[in-house]
NURO-816245 format. One record per residue (C-alpha): x, y, z. Coordinates in nm, 3 decimals. Each point is the difference from the previous one (the first is absolute). Example, Ala and Ser with C-alpha at 12.3 -4.5 7.8 and 13.67 -1.06 7.14 Angstrom:
# NURO-816245
node c1 = 1.230 c2 = -0.450 c3 = 0.780
node c1 = 0.137 c2 = 0.344 c3 = -0.066
***
This chain:
# NURO-816245
node c1 = -0.005 c2 = 0.022 c3 = 0.006
node c1 = 0.269 c2 = 0.245 c3 = 0.079
node c1 = 0.172 c2 = -0.096 c3 = -0.322
node c1 = -0.297 c2 = 0.097 c3 = -0.203
node c1 = -0.072 c2 = 0.300 c3 = 0.175
node c1 = 0.377 c2 = 0.081 c3 = -0.043
node c1 = -0.027 c2 = -0.033 c3 = -0.408
node c1 = -0.336 c2 = 0.162 c3 = 0.026
node c1 = 0.145 c2 = 0.284 c3 = 0.131
node c1 = 0.298 c2 = 0.027 c3 = -0.236
node c1 = -0.251 c2 = -0.029 c3 = -0.303
node c1 = -0.160 c2 = 0.304 c3 = 0.149
node c1 = 0.290 c2 = 0.169 c3 = 0.045
node c1 = 0.141 c2 = -0.040 c3 = -0.336
node c1 = -0.287 c2 = 0.200 c3 = -0.125
node c1 = 0.142 c2 = 0.299 c3 = 0.194
node c1 = 0.338 c2 = -0.067 c3 = -0.095
node c1 = -0.044 c2 = 0.053 c3 = -0.377
node c1 = -0.115 c2 = 0.353 c3 = 0.051
node c1 = 0.239 c2 = 0.111 c3 = 0.248
node c1 = 0.325 c2 = -0.062 c3 = 0.163
node c1 = 0.228 c2 = -0.065 c3 = -0.300
node c1 = 0.056 c2 = -0.357 c3 = -0.137
node c1 = -0.208 c2 = -0.294 c3 = -0.022
node c1 = 0.031 c2 = -0.194 c3 = 0.328
node c1 = 0.231 c2 = -0.330 c3 = -0.076
node c1 = -0.242 c2 = -0.275 c3 = 0.149
node c1 = -0.116 c2 = -0.153 c3 = -0.303
node c1 = 0.169 c2 = -0.357 c3 = -0.094
node c1 = 0.291 c2 = 0.049 c3 = -0.252
node c1 = 0.003 c2 = 0.386 c3 = 0.053
node c1 = 0.362 c2 = 0.137 c3 = -0.043
node c1 = 0.124 c2 = 0.167 c3 = 0.294
node c1 = 0.277 c2 = 0.240 c3 = -0.044
node c1 = 0.306 c2 = 0.003 c3 = 0.230
node c1 = -0.153 c2 = 0.343 c3 = 0.140
node c1 = -0.328 c2 = -0.140 c3 = 0.058
node c1 = 0.134 c2 = -0.289 c3 = 0.194
node c1 = 0.239 c2 = 0.232 c3 = 0.213
node c1 = -0.283 c2 = 0.217 c3 = 0.105
node c1 = -0.298 c2 = -0.278 c3 = 0.054
node c1 = 0.268 c2 = -0.239 c3 = 0.162
node c1 = 0.123 c2 = 0.250 c3 = 0.264
node c1 = -0.328 c2 = 0.136 c3 = 0.062
node c1 = -0.116 c2 = -0.375 c3 = 0.052
node c1 = 0.307 c2 = -0.071 c3 = 0.232
node c1 = -0.065 c2 = 0.284 c3 = 0.246
node c1 = -0.347 c2 = -0.081 c3 = -0.003
node c1 = 0.035 c2 = -0.359 c3 = 0.120
node c1 = 0.301 c2 = 0.122 c3 = 0.251
node c1 = -0.249 c2 = 0.263 c3 = 0.122
node c1 = -0.282 c2 = -0.280 c3 = 0.111
node c1 = 0.264 c2 = -0.245 c3 = 0.099
node c1 = 0.123 c2 = 0.228 c3 = 0.223
node c1 = -0.336 c2 = 0.101 c3 = 0.153
node c1 = -0.054 c2 = -0.375 c3 = 0.038
node c1 = 0.323 c2 = 0.008 c3 = 0.208
node c1 = -0.122 c2 = 0.298 c3 = 0.225
node c1 = -0.328 c2 = -0.170 c3 = 0.105
node c1 = 0.167 c2 = -0.366 c3 = 0.017
node c1 = 0.332 c2 = 0.038 c3 = 0.064
node c1 = 0.196 c2 = -0.153 c3 = -0.290
node c1 = -0.052 c2 = 0.014 c3 = -0.341
node c1 = -0.207 c2 = -0.242 c3 = -0.173
node c1 = 0.162 c2 = -0.316 c3 = -0.117
node c1 = -0.142 c2 = -0.003 c3 = -0.375
node c1 = -0.184 c2 = 0.250 c3 = -0.219
node c1 = -0.282 c2 = -0.262 c3 = 0.062
node c1 = 0.002 c2 = 0.093 c3 = 0.364
node c1 = 0.011 c2 = 0.376 c3 = -0.080
node c1 = -0.307 c2 = -0.053 c3 = -0.233
node c1 = -0.196 c2 = -0.243 c3 = 0.246
node c1 = 0.032 c2 = 0.321 c3 = 0.276
node c1 = -0.210 c2 = 0.254 c3 = 0.027
node c1 = 0.271 c2 = 0.233 c3 = -0.067
node c1 = 0.023 c2 = -0.072 c3 = -0.391
node c1 = -0.207 c2 = 0.305 c3 = -0.082
node c1 = 0.129 c2 = 0.065 c3 = -0.384
node c1 = -0.015 c2 = -0.297 c3 = -0.235
node c1 = 0.278 c2 = -0.017 c3 = -0.206
node c1 = -0.005 c2 = -0.166 c3 = -0.387
node c1 = 0.295 c2 = -0.144 c3 = -0.201
node c1 = 0.084 c2 = 0.290 c3 = -0.233
node c1 = 0.061 c2 = -0.274 c3 = -0.295
node c1 = -0.323 c2 = -0.183 c3 = 0.052
node c1 = -0.261 c2 = 0.172 c3 = 0.206
node c1 = -0.041 c2 = -0.261 c3 = 0.225
node c1 = 0.054 c2 = 0.044 c3 = 0.377
node c1 = 0.383 c2 = 0.019 c3 = 0.082
node c1 = 0.133 c2 = -0.353 c3 = 0.130
node c1 = 0.273 c2 = -0.086 c3 = 0.224
node c1 = 0.299 c2 = -0.192 c3 = -0.190
node c1 = 0.016 c2 = -0.337 c3 = 0.126
node c1 = 0.412 c2 = -0.002 c3 = 0.072
node c1 = 0.165 c2 = -0.215 c3 = 0.327
node c1 = 0.338 c2 = 0.199 c3 = -0.018
node c1 = 0.273 c2 = -0.231 c3 = 0.089
node c1 = 0.312 c2 = 0.143 c3 = 0.183
node c1 = 0.225 c2 = 0.070 c3 = -0.322
node c1 = -0.314 c2 = 0.213 c3 = -0.119
node c1 = 0.061 c2 = 0.247 c3 = 0.251
node c1 = 0.172 c2 = 0.301 c3 = -0.078
node c1 = 0.343 c2 = 0.095 c3 = 0.163
node c1 = -0.048 c2 = 0.392 c3 = -0.018
node c1 = -0.263 c2 = 0.232 c3 = 0.149
node c1 = -0.227 c2 = 0.204 c3 = -0.232
node c1 = -0.137 c2 = 0.310 c3 = 0.121
node c1 = -0.348 c2 = 0.093 c3 = -0.040
node c1 = 0.095 c2 = 0.244 c3 = -0.278
node c1 = 0.177 c2 = -0.311 c3 = -0.167
node c1 = 0.356 c2 = 0.101 c3 = 0.068
node c1 = 0.216 c2 = -0.312 c3 = 0.080
node c1 = 0.268 c2 = -0.009 c3 = 0.257
node c1 = 0.229 c2 = -0.262 c3 = 0.093
node c1 = -0.059 c2 = -0.215 c3 = 0.321
node c1 = 0.207 c2 = 0.053 c3 = 0.300
node c1 = 0.206 c2 = -0.344 c3 = 0.095
node c1 = -0.130 c2 = -0.202 c3 = 0.274
node c1 = 0.177 c2 = 0.015 c3 = 0.323
node c1 = 0.114 c2 = -0.366 c3 = 0.000
node c1 = 0.165 c2 = 0.071 c3 = -0.371
node c1 = 0.161 c2 = 0.343 c3 = 0.107
node c1 = 0.338 c2 = -0.146 c3 = 0.105
node c1 = 0.166 c2 = 0.041 c3 = 0.326
node c1 = -0.045 c2 = 0.286 c3 = 0.242
node c1 = 0.339 c2 = 0.171 c3 = -0.118
node c1 = -0.186 c2 = 0.164 c3 = -0.249
node c1 = -0.236 c2 = 0.016 c3 = -0.299
node c1 = 0.089 c2 = -0.222 c3 = -0.323
node c1 = 0.247 c2 = 0.211 c3 = -0.234
node c1 = 0.193 c2 = -0.088 c3 = -0.327
node c1 = 0.270 c2 = -0.123 c3 = 0.189
node c1 = -0.229 c2 = -0.293 c3 = 0.132
node c1 = -0.247 c2 = -0.046 c3 = 0.283
node c1 = 0.098 c2 = 0.070 c3 = 0.333
node c1 = 0.290 c2 = 0.283 c3 = -0.112
node c1 = -0.009 c2 = 0.271 c3 = 0.235
node c1 = -0.195 c2 = 0.313 c3 = -0.165
node c1 = 0.238 c2 = 0.315 c3 = -0.038
node c1 = -0.135 c2 = 0.289 c3 = 0.196
node c1 = -0.128 c2 = 0.275 c3 = -0.187
node c1 = 0.215 c2 = 0.319 c3 = -0.029
node c1 = -0.108 c2 = 0.315 c3 = 0.143
node c1 = -0.072 c2 = 0.141 c3 = -0.367
node c1 = -0.203 c2 = -0.318 c3 = -0.075
node c1 = -0.378 c2 = -0.053 c3 = 0.108
node c1 = -0.129 c2 = -0.292 c3 = 0.120
node c1 = -0.232 c2 = -0.161 c3 = -0.220
node c1 = -0.350 c2 = -0.046 c3 = 0.095
node c1 = -0.114 c2 = -0.369 c3 = 0.052
node c1 = -0.215 c2 = -0.162 c3 = -0.280
node c1 = -0.383 c2 = -0.069 c3 = 0.138
node c1 = -0.027 c2 = -0.330 c3 = 0.203
node c1 = -0.187 c2 = -0.259 c3 = -0.170
node c1 = -0.360 c2 = -0.036 c3 = 0.032
node c1 = -0.135 c2 = -0.313 c3 = 0.254
node c1 = -0.220 c2 = -0.145 c3 = -0.323
node c1 = 0.145 c2 = -0.127 c3 = -0.303
node c1 = -0.063 c2 = 0.124 c3 = -0.325
node c1 = -0.091 c2 = -0.218 c3 = -0.302
node c1 = 0.197 c2 = 0.081 c3 = -0.319
node c1 = -0.258 c2 = 0.062 c3 = -0.281
node c1 = 0.230 c2 = -0.149 c3 = -0.249
node c1 = -0.039 c2 = -0.314 c3 = 0.207
node c1 = -0.375 c2 = -0.044 c3 = -0.096
node c1 = -0.046 c2 = -0.224 c3 = -0.291
node c1 = -0.252 c2 = 0.129 c3 = -0.287
node c1 = -0.214 c2 = 0.220 c3 = 0.231
node c1 = -0.357 c2 = 0.074 c3 = -0.097
node c1 = 0.012 c2 = 0.368 c3 = -0.152
node c1 = -0.210 c2 = 0.233 c3 = 0.221
node c1 = -0.015 c2 = -0.228 c3 = 0.305
node c1 = 0.159 c2 = 0.026 c3 = 0.331
node c1 = 0.312 c2 = -0.148 c3 = 0.141
node c1 = -0.077 c2 = 0.044 c3 = 0.402
node c1 = 0.261 c2 = -0.063 c3 = 0.269
node c1 = 0.003 c2 = 0.072 c3 = 0.349
node c1 = 0.259 c2 = -0.109 c3 = 0.247
node c1 = 0.045 c2 = 0.154 c3 = 0.379
node c1 = -0.074 c2 = 0.373 c3 = -0.041
node c1 = 0.072 c2 = 0.054 c3 = -0.379
node c1 = -0.265 c2 = -0.017 c3 = -0.277
node c1 = 0.118 c2 = -0.054 c3 = -0.370
node c1 = -0.265 c2 = 0.064 c3 = -0.307
node c1 = 0.109 c2 = -0.049 c3 = -0.368
node c1 = -0.212 c2 = 0.001 c3 = -0.309
node c1 = 0.172 c2 = -0.113 c3 = -0.331
node c1 = -0.079 c2 = 0.163 c3 = -0.340
node c1 = -0.043 c2 = -0.236 c3 = -0.314
node c1 = 0.350 c2 = 0.116 c3 = -0.101
node c1 = 0.197 c2 = -0.155 c3 = 0.254
node c1 = 0.026 c2 = 0.307 c3 = 0.240
node c1 = -0.160 c2 = 0.088 c3 = 0.320
node c1 = -0.095 c2 = 0.261 c3 = 0.284
node c1 = 0.061 c2 = -0.060 c3 = 0.342
node c1 = -0.076 c2 = 0.115 c3 = 0.331
node c1 = 0.226 c2 = -0.132 c3 = 0.271
node c1 = -0.051 c2 = 0.152 c3 = 0.383
node c1 = 0.260 c2 = -0.142 c3 = 0.224
node c1 = -0.170 c2 = 0.119 c3 = 0.306
node c1 = -0.373 c2 = 0.079 c3 = -0.010
node c1 = -0.078 c2 = 0.378 c3 = -0.113
node c1 = -0.295 c2 = 0.147 c3 = -0.147
node c1 = -0.071 c2 = 0.377 c3 = 0.061
node c1 = -0.342 c2 = 0.013 c3 = -0.106
node c1 = -0.122 c2 = -0.314 c3 = 0.177
node c1 = 0.169 c2 = 0.097 c3 = 0.304
node c1 = -0.209 c2 = 0.327 c3 = -0.007
node c1 = -0.313 c2 = -0.225 c3 = 0.021
node c1 = -0.226 c2 = 0.013 c3 = 0.322
node c1 = -0.365 c2 = 0.064 c3 = 0.076
node c1 = -0.128 c2 = 0.320 c3 = 0.195
node c1 = -0.335 c2 = -0.129 c3 = 0.126
node c1 = -0.097 c2 = -0.312 c3 = 0.165
node c1 = -0.372 c2 = -0.009 c3 = -0.148
node c1 = 0.116 c2 = -0.268 c3 = -0.258
node c1 = 0.379 c2 = -0.024 c3 = 0.041
node c1 = 0.080 c2 = -0.311 c3 = -0.234
node c1 = -0.221 c2 = 0.117 c3 = -0.292
node c1 = 0.133 c2 = 0.364 c3 = 0.046
node c1 = 0.343 c2 = -0.163 c3 = -0.034
node c1 = -0.041 c2 = -0.201 c3 = -0.316
node c1 = -0.195 c2 = 0.335 c3 = -0.161
node c1 = 0.321 c2 = 0.181 c3 = 0.109
node c1 = 0.236 c2 = -0.238 c3 = -0.180
node c1 = -0.188 c2 = 0.065 c3 = -0.341
node c1 = -0.024 c2 = 0.374 c3 = 0.069
node c1 = 0.390 c2 = 0.004 c3 = 0.074
node c1 = 0.079 c2 = -0.181 c3 = -0.307
node c1 = -0.233 c2 = 0.163 c3 = -0.213
node c1 = 0.071 c2 = 0.372 c3 = 0.109
node c1 = 0.393 c2 = -0.020 c3 = 0.091
node c1 = 0.145 c2 = -0.273 c3 = -0.239
node c1 = -0.241 c2 = -0.016 c3 = -0.347
node c1 = 0.095 c2 = 0.332 c3 = -0.124
node c1 = 0.359 c2 = -0.019 c3 = 0.051
node c1 = -0.009 c2 = -0.331 c3 = -0.155
node c1 = -0.242 c2 = 0.083 c3 = -0.298
node c1 = 0.248 c2 = 0.303 c3 = -0.043
node c1 = 0.280 c2 = -0.221 c3 = -0.032
node c1 = -0.191 c2 = -0.167 c3 = -0.281
node c1 = -0.085 c2 = 0.292 c3 = -0.183
node c1 = 0.364 c2 = 0.106 c3 = 0.023
node c1 = 0.149 c2 = -0.323 c3 = -0.125
node c1 = -0.268 c2 = -0.066 c3 = -0.267
node c1 = -0.107 c2 = 0.317 c3 = -0.167
node c1 = 0.117 c2 = 0.350 c3 = -0.113
node c1 = -0.252 c2 = 0.210 c3 = 0.217
node c1 = -0.018 c2 = -0.119 c3 = 0.394
node c1 = -0.165 c2 = 0.177 c3 = 0.272
node c1 = 0.121 c2 = 0.091 c3 = 0.320
node c1 = -0.127 c2 = -0.238 c3 = 0.291
node c1 = -0.172 c2 = 0.323 c3 = 0.148
node c1 = -0.214 c2 = 0.040 c3 = -0.334
node c1 = -0.077 c2 = -0.369 c3 = 0.022
node c1 = -0.087 c2 = -0.015 c3 = 0.333
node c1 = -0.241 c2 = 0.280 c3 = -0.049
node c1 = -0.194 c2 = -0.238 c3 = -0.263
node c1 = 0.006 c2 = -0.296 c3 = 0.219
node c1 = -0.396 c2 = 0.006 c3 = 0.101
node c1 = -0.076 c2 = -0.031 c3 = -0.356
node c1 = 0.320 c2 = -0.221 c3 = -0.173
node c1 = 0.129 c2 = -0.222 c3 = 0.320
node c1 = -0.148 c2 = -0.301 c3 = -0.180
node c1 = 0.143 c2 = 0.069 c3 = -0.306
node c1 = 0.365 c2 = 0.105 c3 = 0.155
node c1 = -0.010 c2 = -0.343 c3 = 0.179
node c1 = -0.088 c2 = -0.213 c3 = -0.321
node c1 = 0.292 c2 = 0.150 c3 = -0.172
node c1 = 0.218 c2 = -0.148 c3 = 0.256
node c1 = -0.178 c2 = -0.329 c3 = 0.001
node c1 = -0.176 c2 = 0.092 c3 = 0.338
node c1 = -0.381 c2 = -0.017 c3 = 0.112
node c1 = -0.075 c2 = 0.163 c3 = 0.341
node c1 = -0.254 c2 = -0.185 c3 = 0.194
node c1 = -0.253 c2 = 0.105 c3 = 0.270
node c1 = 0.132 c2 = -0.199 c3 = 0.293
node c1 = -0.345 c2 = 0.023 c3 = 0.159
node c1 = -0.218 c2 = -0.132 c3 = -0.301
node c1 = 0.297 c2 = -0.221 c3 = -0.185
node c1 = -0.076 c2 = 0.133 c3 = -0.349
node c1 = 0.183 c2 = 0.300 c3 = -0.175
node c1 = 0.017 c2 = 0.337 c3 = 0.163
node c1 = -0.207 c2 = 0.264 c3 = -0.167
node c1 = -0.140 c2 = 0.352 c3 = 0.053
node c1 = -0.303 c2 = 0.001 c3 = 0.147
node c1 = -0.289 c2 = 0.256 c3 = 0.021
node c1 = -0.213 c2 = -0.180 c3 = 0.287
node c1 = 0.115 c2 = -0.105 c3 = 0.324
node c1 = 0.219 c2 = -0.313 c3 = -0.080
node c1 = 0.251 c2 = -0.102 c3 = 0.254
node c1 = 0.367 c2 = -0.048 c3 = -0.110
node c1 = -0.062 c2 = 0.172 c3 = -0.354
node c1 = 0.104 c2 = 0.380 c3 = -0.085
node c1 = -0.231 c2 = 0.236 c3 = 0.087
node c1 = -0.101 c2 = 0.248 c3 = -0.266
node c1 = -0.346 c2 = 0.046 c3 = 0.083
node c1 = -0.141 c2 = 0.345 c3 = -0.087
node c1 = -0.194 c2 = 0.041 c3 = 0.326
node c1 = 0.309 c2 = -0.030 c3 = 0.213
node c1 = 0.183 c2 = 0.347 c3 = 0.095
node c1 = 0.289 c2 = 0.043 c3 = -0.236
node c1 = 0.353 c2 = -0.116 c3 = 0.114
node c1 = 0.323 c2 = 0.115 c3 = -0.137
node c1 = 0.120 c2 = -0.371 c3 = 0.039
node c1 = -0.158 c2 = -0.336 c3 = -0.112
node c1 = -0.248 c2 = -0.141 c3 = 0.245
node c1 = -0.087 c2 = -0.345 c3 = 0.066
node c1 = -0.298 c2 = -0.138 c3 = 0.150
node c1 = 0.042 c2 = -0.206 c3 = 0.321
node c1 = -0.195 c2 = -0.253 c3 = 0.182
node c1 = -0.226 c2 = 0.183 c3 = 0.271
node c1 = -0.141 c2 = 0.250 c3 = -0.218
node c1 = 0.319 c2 = 0.218 c3 = -0.015
node c1 = 0.222 c2 = 0.144 c3 = -0.309
node c1 = 0.355 c2 = 0.094 c3 = 0.080
node c1 = 0.302 c2 = 0.102 c3 = -0.182
node c1 = 0.323 c2 = -0.182 c3 = 0.007
node c1 = 0.166 c2 = 0.245 c3 = 0.246
node c1 = -0.295 c2 = -0.010 c3 = 0.196
node c1 = 0.000 c2 = -0.385 c3 = 0.019
node c1 = 0.377 c2 = -0.002 c3 = 0.099
node c1 = 0.065 c2 = 0.338 c3 = 0.175
node c1 = -0.140 c2 = 0.072 c3 = 0.325
node c1 = 0.103 c2 = 0.378 c3 = -0.006
node c1 = -0.182 c2 = 0.015 c3 = -0.352
node c1 = -0.311 c2 = -0.145 c3 = 0.161
node c1 = -0.034 c2 = 0.233 c3 = 0.286
node c1 = 0.058 c2 = 0.303 c3 = -0.230
node c1 = -0.256 c2 = -0.114 c3 = -0.245
node c1 = -0.253 c2 = -0.113 c3 = 0.305
node c1 = -0.268 c2 = 0.241 c3 = -0.120
node c1 = -0.032 c2 = -0.097 c3 = -0.341
node c1 = 0.054 c2 = -0.372 c3 = 0.078
node c1 = -0.322 c2 = 0.034 c3 = 0.212
node c1 = -0.185 c2 = 0.178 c3 = -0.247
node c1 = 0.095 c2 = -0.262 c3 = -0.317
node c1 = -0.095 c2 = -0.282 c3 = 0.260
node c1 = -0.336 c2 = 0.157 c3 = 0.083
node c1 = -0.100 c2 = 0.025 c3 = -0.393
node c1 = 0.123 c2 = -0.347 c3 = -0.044
node c1 = -0.275 c2 = -0.131 c3 = 0.302
node c1 = -0.258 c2 = 0.262 c3 = -0.100
node c1 = 0.007 c2 = -0.132 c3 = -0.406
node c1 = 0.000 c2 = -0.374 c3 = 0.116
node c1 = -0.305 c2 = 0.068 c3 = 0.229
node c1 = -0.171 c2 = 0.211 c3 = -0.288
node c1 = 0.090 c2 = -0.191 c3 = -0.312
node c1 = 0.161 c2 = -0.341 c3 = 0.116
node c1 = 0.312 c2 = 0.002 c3 = -0.236
***
């Protein structure tokens, strides 16, 4: 059922794409994906999976052991599709052997650094290994010579060398977590790949997520998870796509201003579908009270930010959902907004 809903949503979003973002979304079997499209779409999908996996870790204490475990959790609020087939993205079945792990480190930006030798391989206590042989005393630096900074220490978790994966399915995901590390890789159909490697847990946007009210804390959190990605991450992702694939690109601010009308279109371009986490269907702009959806009801007072309908006859912005100071500052407007929703429900039932 979830797969059918996802595919129907993508077909609907495709109709919008043809009028808008720039190029045809690469979601049909056999569609040629350019290197620039692959770079932008794969990067956006990796960042999205990492965002949801990090939230899973915040709530449950560890990263999900697999993509399937993440999908089965309530924190998988953005459906992702294989950019070559349009089918839901799947984890590549690969069980690494000891020789499949990399011997160097990769920073989140992709820069490789050599691993430090293990303590047991470093020779005697007389000094670090030199060209003169292991255990030879190190020459002290002269007064005019600065002591070089040591290389970063290796991460606790091992990292799979992407070239070790035999015949990876293009557009699907290599998912590996060990200790506190997380490795995500999406392969292209030309033998290249995009990789997101986190040696230690970190996700700025996910770390900001919390709820400000106790009315429906669990459901509020899930709506906030969707809203954070939609407002704080999607504009930059689609901006990067346009920058790499078209001559005329828009700034993230301009793209953010168009979110209420075009977020489904932007997301579909990147092989994503936002879900309403309270109704298990695609997220949509709603002119009637619909918990979990974006509120664009003309009968609500105008607000400079996007509003989201919540359980308990409420509508909140992202900042009101996650920032207590904003909630207090907007208390009068919020009370009026909630009163209008309750009065409308009592009068019309919608």
